[in-house]
C-alpha positions in Angstrom: 99.5 -42.6 80.7 95.6 -44.1 81.2 94.7 -42.2 83.6 95.6 -39.1 82.3 94.3 -39.5 78.7 90.7 -40.0 80.4 90.6 -36.7 81.3 91.8 -34.8 78.3 88.8 -37.2 76.7 86.5 -35.6 78.2 87.5 -32.7 77.8 87.7 -33.0 74.1 84.0 -34.3 74.5 83.1 -31.6 76.9 84.3 -29.0 73.8 82.6 -31.1 71.2 79.2 -30.8 72.7 79.7 -27.2 73.0 80.8 -26.5 69.9 77.7 -29.0 69.0 75.3 -26.6 71.1 76.8 -23.6 70.0 76.7 -24.6 66.2 73.3 -25.7 66.8 72.1 -22.5 68.4 73.4 -20.3 65.8 71.3 -23.1 62.9 68.6 -22.2 64.8 68.9 -18.9 65.0 69.0 -19.3 61.3 66.0 -21.0 61.1 64.0 -18.3 62.8 65.7 -15.5 61.0 64.7 -17.5 57.6 61.1 -18.5 59.2 60.5 -14.9 60.0 62.0 -13.5 56.8 59.6 -15.9 55.3 56.4 -14.8 57.0 57.7 -11.2 56.2 57.7 -12.3 52.5 54.6 -13.6 52.8 53.2 -10.5 54.3 54.4 -8.7 51.3 53.0 -10.9 48.5 49.4 -10.5 50.3 49.9 -6.9 50.9 50.9 -6.7 47.0 48.5 -9.2 45.8 45.6 -7.2 47.0 47.0 -4.3 45.7 47.0 -5.7 42.3 43.9 -6.9 42.6 42.4 -4.1 44.0 44.6 -2.2 40.5 42.9 -4.7 38.0 39.3 -4.3 39.3 39.9 -0.9 38.7 41.0 -1.0 35.4 38.1 -3.4 34.8 35.5 -1.1 35.6 37.1 1.5 33.9 37.0 -0.4 30.4 33.5 -1.2 31.0 30.7 1.2 29.7 29.1 3.0 32.6 26.4 1.9 34.4 23.3 4.1 32.1 24.8 2.9 28.9 24.5 -0.8 30.2 20.8 -0.3 30.2 20.6 -0.5 26.9 19.9 -4.3 26.9 17.1 -3.1 29.3 16.7 -0.1 26.2 13.3 -0.8 24.5 13.2 -0.9 20.7 11.8 -1.0 17.1 13.3 -3.2 14.7 12.9 -2.1 10.8 13.8 -4.4 8.6 15.3 -3.1 5.2 12.9 -4.3 2.4 13.8 -1.8 -0.7 16.2 -1.2 -3.3 17.6 3.2 -1.8 17.2 2.5 1.6 20.0 4.0 3.6 20.3 4.2 7.3 20.1 8.4 7.0 16.9 7.9 5.3 15.6 5.3 7.8 16.3 7.9 10.6 14.4 10.7 8.7 11.7 8.5 8.3 11.1 6.7 12.0 12.6 9.7 14.0 12.3 12.4 11.8 15.7 13.8 11.6 18.3 12.8 9.0 21.2 13.3 12.1 20.2 10.6 14.0 21.7 8.4 11.7 24.7 8.4 14.2 22.6 6.8 17.0 21.5 4.2 14.9 24.8 3.1 14.2 25.6 3.1 17.5 23.1 0.7 18.5 23.3 -1.3 15.2 27.2 -1.6 15.2 26.7 -5.0 13.0 25.7 -2.5 10.1 28.1 -0.7 7.7 26.2 2.8 7.7 27.6 3.3 4.1 26.4 -0.4 2.4 22.8 -1.4 3.8 21.5 -4.8 2.8 18.0 -6.0 1.5 16.9 -8.2 4.6 19.2 -6.8 7.8 17.4 -5.5 10.9 17.8 -2.4 12.5 17.0 -1.4 16.0 15.7 2.3 16.6 15.4 3.4 20.1 11.7 3.9 21.2 12.8 7.4 22.7 13.7 8.8 19.6 10.6 7.0 17.5 8.3 8.9 15.8 6.0 7.1 13.9 5.9 2.8 13.6 4.7 2.7 9.9 6.4 0.9 7.6 9.1 2.8 5.2 7.3 2.5 2.0 8.6 1.8 -1.6 7.9 4.9 -2.6 10.1 7.0 -0.3 12.8 4.8 -0.8 12.7 4.8 -4.5 13.1 8.6 -4.8 16.7 7.7 -4.2 17.6 5.4 -7.0 18.5 7.1 -10.4 16.1 5.0 -12.3 13.1 6.3 -10.2 9.9 7.3 -12.5 6.3 8.7 -11.5 3.4 9.9 -13.2 1.4 13.1 -12.0 -1.9 12.8 -12.9 -3.2 16.6 -14.7 -6.6 15.9 -15.0 -9.7 15.4 -13.9 -11.3 11.5 -14.1 -7.6 9.8 -14.5 -8.2 6.3 -12.6 -5.4 4.2 -11.8 -6.1 1.3 -13.8 -6.2 3.5 -17.5 -2.2 4.8 -15.2 -1.5 0.5 -15.1 -2.8 0.2 -18.5 -0.8 3.1 -20.0 2.5 2.3 -18.3 2.7 -1.0 -17.9 0.6 -2.5 -20.5 -1.5 -4.4 -18.0 -4.2 -2.3 -16.4 -4.9 -5.3 -13.4 -1.5 -3.9 -12.9 -3.3 -1.1 -10.6 -3.1 -2.9 -7.5 0.6 -3.2 -7.7 1.0 0.5 -8.1 -1.7 1.1 -4.9 0.4 -1.3 -3.3 3.8 1.2 -4.0 1.8 4.2 -3.7 0.2 3.5 -0.3 -0.9 7.0 0.3 -2.6 7.1 -2.3 -6.6 6.6 -2.9 -7.1 4.2 -5.8 -10.5 5.9 -6.2 -10.0 9.2 -6.2 -6.8 10.7 -7.8 -6.1 14.3 -7.6 -4.6 16.8 -9.9 -1.4 17.7 -8.8 -0.8 13.6 -7.5 2.2 11.6 -8.1 2.2 7.9 -8.4 5.3 6.1 -8.4 5.8 3.0 -11.5 8.2 1.0 -9.9 11.0 0.0 -12.8 10.3 -4.0 -12.9 6.6 -2.6 -14.4 7.3 0.1 -16.3 7.0 0.1 -20.4 6.8 3.0 -21.6 8.4 6.9 -19.6 6.0 8.6 -22.6 3.0 10.2 -20.6 -0.1 9.3 -22.0 -2.6 11.5 -24.2 -5.4 13.1 -22.6 -8.1 10.9 -24.2 -6.7 7.5 -22.5 -6.5 9.0 -18.8 -9.9 10.8 -18.3 -13.1 9.3 -17.2 -15.3 12.3 -19.1 -18.5 10.8 -20.9 -18.1 10.6 -24.2 -19.3 13.7 -26.3 -22.3 13.1 -28.3 -21.8 13.6 -31.7 -24.7 15.4 -33.9 -26.4 13.1 -36.1 -25.4 13.5 -40.1 -29.0 12.5 -41.0 -31.1 16.5 -41.9 -33.7 17.3 -39.7 -37.3 16.8 -41.3 -38.1 19.9 -42.7 -41.8 21.3 -41.7 -43.8 21.4 -44.8 -43.6 24.5 -46.7 -46.5 26.9 -46.3 -49.3 26.9 -49.4 -49.0 29.9 -51.9 -51.5 32.6 -51.0 -53.6 32.8 -53.7 -54.5 36.5 -54.7 -57.6 37.6 -53.0 -59.7 39.9 -55.7 -61.0 43.4 -54.2 -64.9 43.4 -55.4 -66.5 46.7 -55.7 -65.6 49.6 -59.0 -62.3 49.4 -60.6 -60.4 52.6 -61.2 -59.1 53.2 -64.7 -56.2 54.9 -65.9 -57.4 58.7 -67.1 -56.7 58.4 -70.6 
């Protein structure tokens, strides 16, 4: 019994080893297949990652402005500061660029500005490629768009800024303020037809002055009421007696 059992035991052991070996080979094959699948998955992951990265790059480049627009940061600008009531983006465009329509370009370069509501103190950038003047926007130009704008028109030769200031503001010394509000005028020479803007904060009356208060003509010399000395009357002529025979009427 013992002799027969030993070969059976050997056969069983050999069969068990063969089964384990086959199972190990199968497991090894599965591991190899899993590793190959894993490698393929990583390859696909790498391909997809590269593809999506390229798509993101294209999308980000599409969202950015063109290269010529990115040069805005390097473009030269002139800066205007809003100083006067009555200023608007179209008026600023007209003064500095010569066209009201250029307010749209100013709006693009100044996105922080509300085109319908310009406030004093705001700074507006103006591209130098459309700039035609660097002279500041005068108060007189902006004031023309205010409802209470008032200006005096020179009508007579000899008018002076001092007399105009005295009449409309009540103080002749305000001629300096009028000169500052009208930088286009020569304070020493006011030609007929010139328009002198009177700021509302200085205005006392809108009634035009009479000619006698605005002209600088020399006063007319009045004739003296004292009568001029009359020349002495000529002495009465004495009758001259005729010498000689007198004629008598005939009887």
